[in-house]
Phi, psi and omega in degrees: 000139178295133178286141178242175181293329177296322179293314177302315180300317181296316179293331180272346180075035182223174178279152179303330174298327172294319177295318178299321183289329173296310183302314181272010178058040183239031189261001181296126177085358187260332188211166176285155177301326180291327178298312180297318181297318179302311179293320181295323182293320174297318176303315182290317179299317178266004179057040177295131175238125180296145179280113180302318183292327177291322175299317174303318180295337176272005178086021182259160176292144176264346188049046168241132180237128176275142176234127172244117180241160180287318181215103188298332185268353173300140181304314187294314185285335177299314181297315177306311186294317177304313176295323178296315181296317177300309181297319177304313185296318178298332177269003176089017180245147165271168181228151171237113186264135175227131181251127189264356181057036185055036182239115182308314182301316177300315177304317178299315181299318181292325174304314180296319180296318177289329169302312181296336174283350183057050178291157182283349179177164175232137172251123186244125174247086186186151172248006183281327189294147175281148182301322181305321179291321178296311187292328177299318181293314178299323177294338177278355184094008180267112178298130177229135178236138174262131181243121172071353174221143176265146172239107187300137180085351180280137181274007175285147173288155183232145169232121188229160169274147176280079180294325179303306178292333173297315181292323175298317178297317183296318183290320180295322180296324173293321179291323182291337177278357177101009180279131176247338173251093182247120180278156175228132176256119185280166171263203180293130187294339184272352187267118181304325181293324174295320179294321178298321176296319179294321180293323180295322177296315185294315181301317183295317180301312183298316181302329184257017177060033176255150186290138172264113186251126183298330183288345181258013177235128181231148173286148182213180174217031179078359188261162178303311183300322181285329170298316181292313182294321174299320180290327176298318178291318178303317182288336174285324188266334182220061185287340191258329189252339179294135181229337181218151178228133183249103181263145180293351182208158181287324179303316179291329175293325177296317180296318178299316179295323178295318180299319178294317185291327179294340178262013175079014174262164183247137168248119024250006186299320177261324175222135177267145178224140177224144182239197187210132174130317186059058174284171186303314185296344177302323184281342185244001173294159178242109359288156171301144190273125167287134185199179179251125184280128173267118188278079184304319183293312178304309179310313184290317181299315184292317178301317180293319176298322181293323179290312185297320182266013185304315181266335184290316187237000182084162184296119168288146188265314187201139177222136184245125185256148182278137172265131186241136178288135179240108185272128174228230189247009188265001182237141178221158179287139180292137175268119185279000000 
């Protein structure tokens, strides 16, 4: 049978209110030290764990944060989830992870489920939810922070990576190496972060008076397969003058490298390839991948601080984290 506060109070010879004060650390000035120690000893002996939902119903913190991601099994999101779980643990929070599998209806359902669990806040990494759904939850008193994607019209604070600047840096790096025909593989067209990467690429070309060529721009969806297929098309249509490929994600860059290698060519001797995200496998790929780092930990720390300070300091509106180029071995200088 599950132990209750009343059971502990009976065994300790105190009131349930006294036990509650000990559990919630609100006992200062209310009781003797011996009474507190006696209650704590019984709690430890019987392994009592407070019911988080019951605490929430009494207006107390549950110390749970809900996380909604598009794809839990994606390499990039796996790293993000791992970082969030670790940072939450360090800050004294547990986590409830929800993977929507890129389905807006599931995301809305998860928001409602997390509301019912009375979490202390929700971190959403998605652009699919409607602003009204986000705003409804905020109006119910649930702090929501949007991470790395914007939802137009949503009243939630956001913390994002400067994808535009990161893509600008990456493209400029290839230009500085002497590349003039730089192909680009887009991410999902509906994703704001993908659009920002593409704008950074275009801006770098224009700043250096290089042509923006439609034949060197292909659609992708952040997956390995789309990177492979786009590169396959590039090599068929522009085999002679193409020298570098910039992919909107590391997974697409891995696909590009595989496609090049299967055709007997070398990276970076024949083609330079650059990615975006700096996931774990980027450093151990062969060749190791030059990429743009998305600061997962920094994004997470800011998001959790936004939730924690929601009522203390008011809602922060927006925070932008710097994206940094990470130079490895997949890019080489053009030989004249």
